[in-house]
C-alpha angles and dihedrals in degrees: 000000000000117000113257093206140019112263132220117213115221108181105300095338125089117217125189110241089233090059092044090053089061093060095075142294110326112245089223089060091052090049094048091046092051091049092049092048092046090054091043091239101158095175091054095050093050091051091051095051098037094086093042125108115243089249089054093049088049090053089050091050090051093049095053119078137208117334094007092058091049091046092053094047090051092051091051094044098094091056100020108168107225088214090068089067091054091055099048124103109257094245092051090042092060090051093049093044090054090052096046093049135219097291094054093044091049092052090048093053090047088055097048130086110265094253092051091043091054094046091051097049093043090063096050120099113270095250094047090045091057093049091052094046090055092050096056130074121284093245094050092044091051091051092049094047091052089050092049088055091066117088119271115267091016128129089255091063091044102046128098115230093207110088139132119253127174138175120259095239094063119104126235088253093055091049093050092048088048091051091049096047102038118100095192103068124131113258091242130015138155107195139041111221121220116215138183123236088275088055091248114150114254101163147322139236122212114228092243091059090052092049092051096046127088117257095245094054114111117240091231090062095057101032123109112234097188109079146142116248125190119223110232092237095051115125113252091236088058089048091054089049090054091049090051096044094047098036091234130171093191139008133197118238117218133188128226090283092052091248115151108247105158150343134241118210132203094254089064093049091051087059091047092051089050093046094048095046089049090048093053093045091051092048093049087056093049095254118125095205144347105293099170093120098032122110118269094247093049091047092049091049093050093050098042097079095053091047089050090054088052090050089058092052090047091053089049090055090047089053088055090052090047090059087066097041092121091050091051092049090054096042105032090177088073091066090054096050097037099090092055095069093046093047093050091047092048093051094046092047091050090053091054092041093054092050091046096049090048091048092049091050091050091045091244095120113060138151086266096066097021094106092051093049092047091048090050092051091050090051091047090049090049092049096049091038090058093047095048090042090063092047098046092037091060093044092048093048094051093042096049096031089231126110087197094060090046089053093049091049089049093051092046089052093055093048094044094050093047092050090044093054092046094046093046091061099031099051100057090041091052092046093051089052089058092047095251118134105254090210093064105049105017094087095057096047092046094050091050095049096045094047095045094046093046092051094043093047096046100038092037093053088042092055091047100049107021104040 
């Protein structure tokens, strides 16, 4: 049988080109685009980007630098797809928005869905934001200003204002006729919401149920009156959790009076999950936000404070070492072996910390099961501590030629691993109870505790038994 699509060989596997194209911007496209831009061939570059998805064009813009990025944006200006702006990194988006100007950005916002439009304008600088708001229609400006009044990363910022709501007394036929004739429907939707005269949500009907029902059937007879609604003030991370728990593809958003004011769809939740995971990963590494495209000076300033905090904790660990300076001078081998306990404790604690932070984010670690989790981590620390104590005890004894030093190293390893496991779970749990984000500060506290405990245990035992 003839092949229906060209195929790309990857090792022993064969992957359809169409599938390969979904895995990111093809390096050949980037190379061809750079060559076309370098030779100032506008027709060639437009031919290259024409088949690309807006997200891929955004990736291409981000990868280019300086004059080439400016050149590409200018070539795209006459038919600039508003979706490209939604896909750009915020730092690059500000630069592109400045280049395109207020009028083009205003047209882009008017063409986007309400949720994408709100996300775009919320990331613009305040001065630029005001200019764009004054350049759009009054109705759109009012809607965006109302959205901007909601807290950042809330359901109000995430929701789409375009949705379909009908009264319960309508028939299936009337709903279908309305959907066919209306010019103001969202581009994509999955459910038709049912509201009372006060516009309060009383149920919903999935599109497939409408299509399968007879035209004379009343909507109230096929609607589902048990549903999950999202308060407009709910944090987006909580919204994502609700979607995951309830296996939702869309969810209505209601205000304090239970009036239906918007809808959140699964495509937005995928972005939230990616954003929250990225945010936690960055914070665990001591980086407040993705600064890949930020200027060198801005990146340096943003990272300085976190590194300064780490410097203070390192000084604290050094102070502990200084307390045992005399012991180290008498038994120099302690200085050689000292980093081993601290390193093992830090790594063991980080393993537990990663699991705990993830469990807190997924609501799997709560005060109800906290004691069980802490007990488990103590047992795991004890188990690994004993195993590594035997290993490092033998190595240290052979290396130093002293069984006593090996025994001290083994004992310090057990103590350090137990405390590391306990701290790795207890620190994020404690921070969450005090309303601090565990992903931000857990790493610093953990590093300090594991280093101090390791040095105190090893050098303290060394001073006691060896000197």
